[in-house]
C-alpha positions as a printed Julia matrix, in Angstrom:
255×3 Matrix{Float64}:
 51.58  -165.65  -48.9
 50.29  -168.11  -46.37
 52.72  -169.93  -44.02
 52.44  -173.33  -42.39
 54.56  -174.07  -39.4
 55.28  -177.58  -38.01
 56.74  -177.37  -34.45
 55.95  -174.61  -32.1
 58.87  -174.78  -29.86
 61.48  -172.08  -29.46
 62.48  -171.65  -33.03
 58.98  -172.18  -34.38
 57.78  -169.54  -32.05
 60.37  -166.98  -33.03
 59.57  -167.57  -36.65
 55.9   -167.34  -36.15
 56.14  -163.93  -34.4
 58.28  -162.53  -36.91
 56.0   -163.77  -39.79
 53.14  -162.35  -37.89
 54.72  -158.92  -38.64
 55.44  -159.43  -42.07
 53.09  -157.66  -44.6
 53.73  -160.18  -47.28
 52.42  -163.12  -45.04
 48.61  -162.98  -44.79
 47.91  -166.17  -42.77
 49.83  -168.56  -40.48
 48.75  -172.12  -39.62
 50.24  -173.88  -36.64
 50.72  -177.48  -35.98
 52.62  -179.22  -33.11
 52.19  -182.81  -31.71
 51.77  -181.12  -28.22
 48.43  -179.1   -28.46
 49.36  -176.88  -25.71
 52.41  -175.59  -27.48
 50.37  -174.62  -30.6
 47.57  -173.15  -28.45
 49.97  -171.06  -26.4
 51.66  -169.68  -29.48
 48.36  -169.02  -31.38
 47.21  -166.73  -28.56
 50.31  -164.5   -29.02
 49.7   -164.11  -32.85
 47.13  -162.01  -34.91
 47.27  -163.97  -38.1
 47.35  -167.56  -36.77
 45.09  -170.54  -36.75
 45.67  -174.07  -35.54
 45.17  -176.94  -38.09
 46.76  -180.35  -38.87
 49.3   -180.36  -41.59
 46.89  -182.33  -43.7
 44.06  -179.66  -43.27
 46.36  -176.66  -44.04
 48.48  -178.16  -46.71
 46.45  -176.84  -49.56
 46.1   -173.44  -47.98
 49.64  -172.52  -47.74
 52.47  -171.54  -50.28
 55.4   -172.44  -47.84
 55.81  -174.78  -44.87
 58.36  -174.25  -42.09
 59.57  -177.34  -40.21
 61.07  -176.84  -36.82
 60.03  -180.02  -35.1
 62.28  -183.07  -35.59
 63.93  -185.56  -38.04
 60.9   -187.65  -37.47
 58.55  -184.81  -38.58
 60.69  -184.62  -41.78
 60.18  -188.26  -42.47
 56.52  -187.9   -41.9
 55.56  -184.85  -43.73
 58.14  -183.71  -46.17
 57.35  -186.06  -49.04
 53.59  -185.19  -48.76
 54.51  -181.46  -48.71
 56.57  -181.56  -51.88
 53.95  -183.84  -53.71
 51.52  -180.91  -52.99
 54.0   -178.53  -54.79
 54.81  -176.54  -51.6
 57.97  -174.99  -50.85
 59.52  -176.38  -47.7
 61.94  -174.87  -45.12
 63.76  -177.48  -43.05
 65.5   -176.76  -39.66
 66.06  -180.55  -39.03
 68.59  -180.7   -41.74
 70.29  -183.64  -40.06
 67.39  -185.73  -41.61
 69.15  -185.43  -44.97
 72.22  -187.48  -43.93
 69.98  -190.42  -45.17
 70.98  -190.38  -48.9
 67.87  -192.3   -49.9
 65.46  -189.73  -48.2
 67.59  -186.71  -49.52
 67.53  -187.88  -52.97
 63.97  -188.78  -53.04
 62.92  -185.3   -51.63
 65.23  -183.56  -54.2
 63.72  -185.61  -57.01
 60.25  -184.65  -55.8
 61.07  -180.95  -55.59
 62.34  -181.04  -59.11
 59.43  -182.81  -60.31
 56.88  -180.47  -58.67
 59.03  -177.47  -59.39
 59.17  -176.36  -55.68
 62.08  -175.59  -53.34
 63.74  -176.98  -50.19
 65.29  -174.28  -48.19
 67.97  -175.12  -45.71
 68.91  -172.19  -43.25
 72.39  -171.88  -42.28
 71.37  -172.2   -38.64
 73.69  -171.4   -35.69
 76.81  -171.3   -37.88
 78.56  -168.65  -39.96
 80.53  -169.23  -43.13
 78.14  -171.37  -45.09
 78.14  -168.93  -47.97
 81.89  -169.1   -48.29
 81.88  -173.01  -48.33
 79.09  -172.93  -50.83
 81.04  -170.56  -53.27
 84.39  -172.52  -52.72
 82.66  -175.84  -53.62
 82.17  -174.59  -57.17
 85.86  -175.58  -57.6
 87.84  -177.87  -55.34
 87.83  -177.76  -51.52
 90.36  -179.99  -50.06
 89.27  -180.17  -46.42
 86.41  -178.92  -44.27
 86.27  -179.22  -40.34
 83.61  -178.11  -37.87
 84.6   -177.83  -34.35
 81.58  -177.43  -32.02
 82.12  -176.63  -28.36
 79.21  -176.68  -25.95
 78.55  -176.52  -22.18
 78.0   -180.19  -21.04
 74.36  -179.33  -19.9
 73.47  -178.43  -23.36
 74.45  -181.99  -24.38
 72.68  -183.48  -21.4
 76.06  -184.49  -19.83
 78.14  -183.63  -16.82
 81.96  -183.05  -17.0
 84.35  -181.42  -14.6
 86.98  -180.71  -17.36
 87.08  -180.04  -21.03
 86.46  -183.33  -23.12
 86.35  -184.21  -26.67
 83.2   -186.38  -26.92
 83.18  -186.9   -30.57
 85.65  -187.04  -33.51
 84.64  -188.42  -36.98
 82.69  -187.38  -40.07
 79.5   -185.42  -40.34
 77.35  -188.47  -41.1
 78.45  -190.28  -37.91
 77.87  -186.97  -35.95
 74.33  -186.41  -37.14
 73.41  -189.97  -36.29
 74.9   -189.82  -32.75
 73.66  -186.28  -31.97
 70.39  -185.73  -34.0
 69.22  -182.97  -31.79
 72.59  -181.07  -31.5
 74.57  -180.99  -34.64
 72.3   -179.86  -37.46
 74.96  -177.41  -38.42
 77.15  -180.3   -39.53
 74.42  -181.25  -42.04
 74.15  -177.9   -43.53
 77.98  -177.53  -43.77
 78.21  -180.94  -45.58
 75.65  -180.25  -48.11
 77.07  -176.96  -48.83
 80.54  -178.36  -49.29
 82.24  -181.82  -49.56
 79.54  -184.04  -48.26
 78.75  -185.92  -45.11
 81.51  -188.48  -45.35
 84.36  -185.86  -46.02
 83.29  -183.29  -43.63
 85.15  -183.65  -40.36
 83.55  -182.94  -37.04
 84.74  -182.49  -33.64
 82.26  -181.95  -30.6
 83.7   -180.67  -27.48
 81.98  -180.47  -23.97
 83.64  -177.76  -21.93
 82.27  -176.85  -18.34
 84.08  -173.46  -18.47
 82.08  -172.12  -21.44
 78.75  -170.49  -21.16
 77.93  -170.24  -24.85
 77.74  -172.61  -27.79
 80.42  -171.97  -30.36
 80.97  -173.29  -33.84
 84.27  -172.99  -35.75
 84.54  -173.72  -39.42
 88.06  -174.3   -41.01
 88.46  -175.03  -44.67
 90.86  -174.84  -47.45
 90.94  -175.37  -51.18
 91.64  -173.63  -54.52
 89.53  -170.55  -53.32
 92.12  -170.06  -50.43
 91.52  -170.67  -46.64
 88.39  -170.01  -44.57
 88.04  -169.59  -40.79
 84.61  -168.63  -39.46
 83.66  -168.66  -35.86
 80.56  -167.71  -33.92
 79.73  -167.79  -30.35
 76.04  -168.09  -29.8
 73.89  -166.53  -27.26
 71.25  -169.05  -26.1
 67.58  -168.77  -27.31
 65.69  -167.0   -24.46
 62.95  -169.63  -24.82
 65.24  -172.66  -24.81
 68.88  -172.46  -23.5
 69.72  -175.64  -25.44
 69.13  -173.82  -28.78
 71.11  -170.96  -30.2
 69.44  -167.68  -30.92
 71.34  -167.46  -34.11
 69.42  -170.61  -35.5
 66.16  -168.66  -35.0
 67.53  -165.46  -36.71
 68.78  -167.63  -39.58
 65.25  -169.07  -39.95
 63.74  -165.71  -40.02
 66.24  -164.55  -42.54
 65.51  -167.44  -44.82
 61.73  -166.7   -44.66
 62.49  -163.03  -45.44
 64.56  -164.07  -48.42
 61.69  -166.14  -49.77
 59.41  -163.07  -49.74
 61.85  -160.38  -50.75
 62.54  -159.66  -54.46
 66.24  -158.81  -53.64
 68.43  -161.94  -52.87
 71.64  -161.63  -50.97
 74.33  -164.17  -50.56
 75.93  -167.09  -52.63
């Protein structure tokens, strides 16, 4: 299998290095709007080559996006039209119903898949299973050091309360987990989100609270920062790598 990677930041780097060690992946193509980022990463890999998305599109089986919502808008449709599977880290881009439905329609038409890693949150599998019947309520509470939000506060402050659709709009770089949770469960408008900035904490935490016919669910994770980017959780990279392994492995685990 050949892999294309859009975005050579912290997550893209982690995924590329992991893919470089996978026997099932023969070739890796890299692209980043910052040429120095792709050049630096390419030097650290054995199987990699730098090409534009347009140039490597026909060469790959799967494309991994770890760039931005703008990159999804720019490339996702073209990727699916080419019949290629797509792994999206910028899940927040799918809050736009028009874009999401169009991409879903293209994937069905071309018989390819759009994979959404669970990212820096735990409990998505439970929400996905519970959604087969009725889920009454889903709430995400995200607590971050103010610096990871680009803010400065002397005391704990709730900086957002609302639904996931509003959260993803206001914090496009910080709350992709809300998008994944919404798509797994009750949708963007019904999923409640609370974002807390707390100068006391040193780690980013995500807590999911849900109840429905399945029972009650409470899942919480305190994330270590990514060594290459303190603003990103290391769990997000691990989730992306796990998704890639799921694509190549014959045994599938989880809901």
